[in-house]
C-alpha positions as CSV (number, residue, x, y, z in Angstrom):
1,M,-27.0,2.3,118.8
2,T,-23.4,2.4,119.2
3,N,-21.0,2.5,116.2
4,I,-19.8,-0.9,116.8
5,E,-23.4,-2.5,116.9
6,K,-23.9,-0.1,113.5
7,Y,-20.7,-1.8,112.3
8,K,-21.9,-5.2,112.9
9,K,-25.4,-4.8,111.4
10,T,-24.0,-3.1,108.5
11,F,-21.9,-6.4,108.1
12,A,-24.8,-8.5,108.4
13,S,-27.1,-6.7,106.0
14,S,-24.5,-5.9,103.4
15,L,-23.3,-9.7,103.3
16,S,-27.2,-10.7,103.8
17,V,-26.1,-13.0,106.8
18,E,-27.3,-13.4,110.1
19,I,-25.8,-11.0,113.0
20,N,-24.2,-14.1,114.8
21,V,-22.2,-14.9,111.7
22,V,-20.3,-11.6,112.3
23,K,-17.6,-12.2,114.7
24,E,-14.0,-10.7,115.0
25,N,-12.3,-13.5,113.4
26,L,-14.1,-13.3,110.2
27,E,-12.1,-12.6,107.3
28,Y,-12.7,-11.7,103.5
29,N,-13.8,-14.9,101.5
30,G,-14.0,-16.7,105.1
31,I,-17.9,-17.1,104.2
32,P,-19.4,-17.5,100.9
33,E,-21.1,-14.3,100.9
34,W,-18.0,-12.2,101.7
35,D,-16.8,-12.6,98.2
36,S,-15.8,-9.6,95.7
37,I,-19.3,-8.4,95.1
38,G,-20.3,-8.8,98.6
39,H,-17.0,-6.8,99.4
40,M,-18.2,-3.7,97.5
41,T,-21.7,-4.0,98.8
42,L,-20.2,-4.0,102.3
43,M,-18.0,-1.0,101.7
44,S,-21.0,0.9,100.0
45,G,-22.9,0.1,103.3
46,L,-20.3,1.2,105.6
47,E,-19.7,4.5,103.8
48,E,-23.6,5.0,104.0
49,A,-23.8,3.8,107.4
50,F,-21.1,6.2,108.8
51,N,-21.3,8.9,106.1
52,I,-17.8,8.4,105.0
53,S,-16.2,8.0,101.7
54,I,-13.6,5.1,101.9
55,E,-10.3,5.5,99.7
56,T,-9.6,2.6,97.3
57,D,-6.4,1.4,99.0
58,D,-8.5,1.0,102.2
59,I,-11.1,-0.8,100.3
60,V,-8.4,-3.3,99.0
61,D,-6.8,-3.5,102.4
62,F,-10.2,-4.2,104.3
63,S,-9.5,-7.9,104.6
64,S,-11.1,-8.7,107.8
65,Y,-13.6,-7.6,110.7
66,K,-10.8,-6.4,112.8
67,E,-8.9,-4.8,110.1
68,G,-11.9,-2.8,109.3
69,L,-12.3,-1.5,112.7
70,K,-8.8,-0.2,112.3
71,I,-9.2,1.4,108.8
72,L,-12.4,3.0,109.9
73,Q,-10.8,4.7,112.7
74,K,-8.9,6.5,110.1
75,Y,-12.0,8.3,109.0
76,K,-12.8,9.5,112.6
77,V,-15.3,6.6,113.4
78,K,-14.9,5.7,117.0
79,F,-15.4,2.2,118.5
């Protein structure tokens, strides 16, 4: 599984949505499942999936699917 596939799968499983809901234009609060609780579940899922620890500032800045890709690259995750 590629990192981008892992990223999308983690989004879908963490937010309890179908994989086809996870698109590049997805933003925080863009769907009911990505609320504050869903956000923390997603952050935890990404930390586990990529074996990283996301800093608080990055958790706050993680506002969209695209922004998440940029943030994870700071943690040496290659897409």
